[in-house]
N, C-alpha and C positions, 0 to 999 in steps of 0.2 A: 504494500500500500504506500502511496506517495506520502511523504512526511507532511504533517500539518504545518502550515506557514502563513505568513502575511505576504500578499502579492501586491506590488505596485503595478497596476495594469497598464498604465500609460502616464507619461509625465514629460512635458517639454521644458522643464526647468533645467538650468545649467548643470545641476548636480542634485544628489539626494543626501547631502551631508546631514541635514537636520533629521530626516527620517532615519538614517543609519544610526545616528547617535541615540535616538529614542529606542529603536528596536534592539540595539546591542545592549543598552542599559537594562532593558526588560528581559534580555535573554531569549528573544523570540526570533526564530529563523525567518528570513525574508528573501524575496527576490524581486528584481525589476524586469518588467517586460515592456514592450512597446506595442500593445494590442490596438488594432484599429477596427476589427470586425468581430462579429459573433464567433466565427470560427477561431479567430485568434484567442479570444477569451476562453473558449471551451478547451482549446489545446494547452493553454498555459496556466490555467487556474485550477487544475484538478486537485491540488493539495491545499487550495486556499480556504481558510476559515474566515479570514477577514481581508478586505482589499482596500487600497487607496486608489481612487479612480478619477481620471480627468475627463476624457471624452468618449472612451470606448463604450459601445452600447450594450446595456444589460437588458435583455428581453426575456420573454417567456421561454424561448428556446434555450437561452444561456442558463437561466435558473434551473431548468429541468435537467441540464447536463452537469450541474455543479451541486450535488446534494450536500456536500460538506460546508458550503458557504453559509455563513451566519451574519455577516455584516459587510456593507459597502459604505465607505466614507468618501464623499465627493470633495475634491480640492475646490473649495469655494462654496457659494450659496445655492446656486441653481442645481436642480436634479432632473432636468428635462431629458437627459439621455438614459434615464433609468425608468423602467416600467414599474411604477410604485405598486400597482394592483398585483402584478405578477410577483413582485418581491414579497408582498405581504402574504400571498397565497403559499409561497414556498418557505415562509418563516424567516425571511432575510430582513434584518434591520437596516434601513437606509438612514444615513446620517450626513450632515453637511457641516461646514465651518462658516457660519454666517457673520462672524464678528471679527474677522482678521484684518479687514481693510475698510471699515465703515467710513473713516475720515477721508481716506484716499478717494473713494468713489464719490462721496459727497463733494469733495473739493474739485474733482474732475468735472462733475456736472456743473458746478459753479463756474469753473474756468471756461467750459464750452459756452455757457450762457453769456458770460462777459465777452467772450470773443465774438459772438454773433450780435450781441446788442451794441457793443462798441466798435464793431467791424474792424477788429484788430488785424485779421489776416489780409483783408482787402487793402487796408492802409499800408501794411508792410509791403505788399506786392507793388502798390503804387510808388512808394518811395524807392524801392529797388529798381523800378523801371525808369527812374529819373524824374518823377513828378513830385510835387510838394504842394498839395492843395486839399485841405481838410474838407472843403465844400463838396468834393466828389463823394464823400462818405455820407452826405445828408440823404435822408433824415436820420438822426440818432435821437432816441427818446430818453427822457429822464427816468432813471430806474425807479424812483419813488412814485412815479405815476403808473407803474406797471402792476398788473395782477399776475402772479405766478401760480399756475395750476399744477398740482402734483397728484398723480395717480399711483397709489401705493405708499402707505405711511408706516412702513416698517422702520428698522434701524436707520437705513440709508435715507429713505424718504424724509424722515423727521430731521435727520442731521442736515440735509439739504434745505429743508424748510427753515430751520433756524438760521442758516447762513444768509438766505435771501431776505428773511425778515430783518436781519441786522443791517441790510442795505436799504431798508425803508420800503420794500415791496409789500403789497398786500398778498396774502397767501390763502388760497382755497385748496381743498384737498378731498380726495375720495379714497376709501379703503373698505373692503368687506368687513374688517374688524376695526372698531373705533373706540372700544372701551379704554384702551391704553392711552389714547389721545385725549379723550374726555376727562380721564382721571389725572392728567398731568398738568398742573398749573403753568408749567413752562411752555406748554403747547396751546395755551388759551388764545393765542393770536391766529390760529388756523381756523378758518371757516369751513366746517364739514358740510359737504353737499353731494349731489349725485355725480356719477361719472360723466353723464351727458352735460351737466351744468359746468363741470370743470373744463371739458373740451370746448364748449361754446363761449365761455367767458374769459379764458386765459389769454393774456398777451404772450406769455411764455408757458408752454406745456412741457412738463418733464415727467418721464416715465420711471417708476421705481417699483414695478410690480413683477411678479413671477410669470414665467412662461408655462402655460398649461393648455389643454385642449380648448378650454373656453376662451382664453385670451389670445390665442395664436392669431396674428394678423389683425388684431383689434384696431390698429391704426391703418385704415384702408382708405380708398377714394372717398367713401361716404363720410368717414370720420374726419379726414383732413378738410373736406368740404364744409363741415360744420364749424371749423375753427374760424376765428376772426380773420378778416382780410388783413394781411400784413403781420400776422402772428408769427411766433418763433417756436421751434420744436427741438427738444433735447431728449436723447435716449442713451443711457449708459447701462441699461439692464440686460436685455436680450434682443438680438436682432429679429428673432421670430415673431416678435410683437408687431412688427411693421411690414406692411406691403410696400416694398422698396420702389416698385414702379410708380405707385401712387404718390409716395413722398417726392420722388424726382419730378413727377408731373406737377405737383403743387408748387415746387420751387421754380420750375421753368415757366409756369404760367404767371408767377408773381403773387399767387394767392398767399403763399407763405413767404415771408421776407427773409427767412434764414433758418438753418437747422444745424445742430451739432450732434454728431453721433459717434459712439465709441464701439458699437457692436453692429454686426450685420448678419443676415440670415445664413450666408456661407462665408466662412473665414479660412484663408485670406479672401478679401473681396475680389470676386472674379473681374477680369480685365474688361469684360463686356457689360458689367453692371451699369444700369442707367444712373446710378449715384455718382459715377466718376465724371460725368459731364453736367451734373446738376449745379446750377449757380448758387452762390451764397451758402455753400455747405462746408462746414468744418468737420473733418472726419479723422479719427485717430484709431490705431490698430489694437483695439481691445486691451487698453493699457490702464484704464481707470483704476483698477484694483491695485496697481503696482506701486510699491516703494520697496526699498531694500528691507525695511523693517516688516512691512506687511507680508512680503513673500516668505520671510523667515517664520513669522507667526503662523502663516497658513500651513506650511510644511510641517512644523512642529505639532500643531494642534491636530492636523489630519492624522499624523502618525500616532499620537497619543490616543486618539479615539479608536484607531484600528487595533491598538494593543488592548484597550478595554473590550472590544468585540472579541478578540482572540481569547481573552480570559473569561468571557461570559459575564463581564461586569456591566453595570448600568451605564448606558451611553450619556454623553454630555448634551448632544444636540440631535435627538431623534427626529426624523421627518415623518415616517409612517408609524402607525400604531399596530403592535403585534398582540 
């Protein structure tokens, strides 16, 4: 029988130094693979009791083929590459690491918002092209006159809300769960309203919600059409929430004045993506989560959770209920 172990199914980080330190201190055998497909996972994870997972797909077929598996720990917050219902049926605990880079992602969302409201990238391109005329950037609106709409008021959404509130913006928001917002006096500045109201009223709309079957491509041609003329859009959460052809069309028509995105449906962004030619778009390569410290925290916490799963201990951040 294959030795029980922890498997790192896939990881694009420069090294696994933090994971190695945690596993060796715990005396747990481990191995690193670079799985991309269901077949890769089935072939490489036969001894796995617990795994650290980045993008490789855990499906019904994979779970059925890995009867020893007891825990999956995702590098990060989202778990959209894991079939949660299948995991639960097979008794596999799915966990994430939701708190490793809250400040980084909130700061990146703010940076994108400021870049598109202040037209930083356009101004930089103008100066580098030999021109020096602020009037070419007009109009630029006063931030304190803006209503920022936030869909998703979890850790990152609330952190972003507090940042834009500090700039004088009015903040409106929607989340399925709101008790944590209503019960926090530090969040009393947020006007809770419906998702449709947030979309229609926001001068800047920022997404901070999870990707699931219900929310996939929630921002489509109809949704963008309901946004204000000249509104701005920010997405640092999941590319699958957005119909990218519709976003590009809204920018090209001028209905949206600008957008800032850090995530796309396919990554790297395909060369033929309509986003590449969309005007007034600032796009970064899924880096909102990153700082040296956040990356180290992510790797350490992911490994520590995997060890708890290997030992049958209570998880820190469970996603599904067993």
